[in-house]
C-alpha positions as CSV (number, residue, x, y, z in Angstrom):
1,X,20.9,-19.8,-3.6
2,X,22.5,-16.6,-2.6
3,X,21.2,-13.9,-0.3
4,X,20.7,-11.5,-3.2
5,X,18.5,-13.9,-5.1
6,X,16.5,-14.7,-1.9
7,X,15.9,-11.1,-1.2
8,X,14.9,-10.4,-4.9
9,X,12.5,-13.3,-5.0
10,X,10.9,-12.4,-1.5
11,X,10.6,-8.8,-2.8
12,X,8.9,-10.0,-6.0
13,X,6.6,-12.3,-3.9
14,X,5.6,-9.4,-1.6
15,X,4.8,-7.3,-4.7
16,X,2.6,-10.0,-6.2
17,X,0.8,-10.7,-2.9
18,X,0.2,-7.0,-2.4
19,X,-1.0,-6.4,-5.9
20,X,-3.4,-9.4,-5.6
21,X,-4.8,-8.1,-2.2
22,X,-5.2,-4.5,-3.7
23,X,-7.3,-5.8,-6.4
24,X,-9.3,-8.5,-4.5
25,X,-10.2,-6.7,-1.2
26,X,-12.8,-3.8,-1.2
27,X,-12.2,-2.7,2.5
28,X,-10.1,0.5,2.6
29,X,-7.9,-0.7,5.4
30,X,-7.0,-3.9,3.6
31,X,-6.2,-1.9,0.6
32,X,-3.9,0.5,2.5
33,X,-2.1,-2.6,4.0
34,X,-1.8,-4.1,0.5
35,X,-0.2,-0.9,-0.7
36,X,2.4,-1.1,2.2
37,X,3.1,-4.7,1.3
38,X,3.8,-3.7,-2.3
39,X,6.1,-0.9,-1.0
40,X,8.0,-3.3,1.3
41,X,8.5,-5.7,-1.7
42,X,9.9,-2.9,-3.8
43,X,12.2,-1.9,-0.9
44,X,13.5,-5.6,-0.9
45,X,14.1,-5.6,-4.6
46,X,16.1,-2.4,-4.4
47,X,18.2,-3.7,-1.5
48,X,18.7,-6.9,-3.5
49,X,19.8,-4.9,-6.5
50,X,22.3,-2.8,-4.5
51,X,25.2,-5.3,-4.9
52,X,28.1,-3.6,-6.7
53,X,30.5,-6.5,-6.5
54,X,31.3,-9.6,-4.4
55,X,30.4,-8.5,-0.9
56,X,30.4,-4.7,-1.6
57,X,26.9,-3.2,-1.3
58,X,26.2,0.2,-2.9
59,X,25.1,2.7,-0.1
60,X,22.9,4.9,-2.4
61,X,20.0,2.4,-2.8
62,X,20.1,1.7,1.0
63,X,19.8,5.5,1.6
64,X,17.0,5.6,-1.0
65,X,15.2,2.7,0.8
66,X,15.5,4.6,4.2
67,X,14.0,7.7,2.7
68,X,11.4,5.6,1.1
69,X,10.4,4.0,4.5
70,X,9.9,7.6,5.9
71,X,7.8,8.6,3.0
72,X,5.7,5.4,3.2
73,X,4.9,5.9,6.9
74,X,3.8,9.5,6.1
75,X,1.8,8.3,3.2
76,X,0.1,5.5,5.3
77,X,-0.9,8.0,8.0
78,X,-2.4,10.2,5.3
79,X,-4.2,7.3,3.8
80,X,-5.5,6.2,7.2
81,X,-6.8,9.7,7.9
82,X,-8.6,9.8,4.5
83,X,-10.1,6.3,5.1
84,X,-11.5,7.5,8.5
85,X,-13.0,10.5,6.6
86,X,-14.6,8.2,3.9
87,X,-16.0,6.0,6.6
88,X,-17.5,9.0,8.6
89,X,-18.9,10.6,5.3
90,X,-20.5,7.3,3.9
91,X,-21.0,5.1,6.9
92,X,-19.0,2.2,5.3
93,X,-15.2,1.8,5.0
94,X,-15.2,1.1,1.2
95,X,-15.3,3.0,-2.0
96,X,-17.9,1.0,-3.7
97,X,-20.5,2.7,-5.9
98,X,-24.0,1.9,-4.7
99,X,-26.0,-0.6,-6.7
100,X,-28.5,2.0,-8.0
101,X,-25.7,4.0,-9.5
102,X,-26.1,7.1,-7.4
103,X,-22.8,8.7,-6.2
104,X,-24.2,11.5,-4.1
105,X,-22.4,11.9,-0.7
106,X,-25.7,11.4,1.2
107,X,-26.4,8.1,-0.6
108,X,-24.2,5.9,1.6
109,X,-25.1,7.4,4.9
110,X,-27.4,5.4,7.2
111,X,-29.7,8.4,8.0
112,X,-29.6,9.7,4.4
113,X,-28.6,13.2,5.5
114,X,-26.0,15.2,3.7
115,X,-22.9,16.2,5.5
C-alpha cells in the first residue's frame, strides 16, 4: 500500500469517525471536537489527492490545507466562545429542546430567570 492510499484511507476514516461522533454526542464540546476531526480528515484527503505524478506533489492543495488549518482554528475559537455563551444562558452545555417542548431562553436556566 502506498503512502497516498494510506493518507486517503486515514482521511476517510477520520471523516467517518467525526460524522459518527457529531450525530451521536449531544454535548457541545464533543460536537466541536467532532467537527475538527472531520476537518482534519478532509485535509488528509486533500493532501493525498495532491500527487501530480510519481513523487511530484502539487503545491496548491498543500497551500489550501495550510489556509484551511488557520480558518479551522479561528472557527473552533468562535464555536467554543458560542458554546460558553450557550452554557451560561441555559445552564447546560447542549442544544437539546426541553421535554415539555418549551424553547424559551429561561426554560433551561436552573433559577428560571430570563437573561
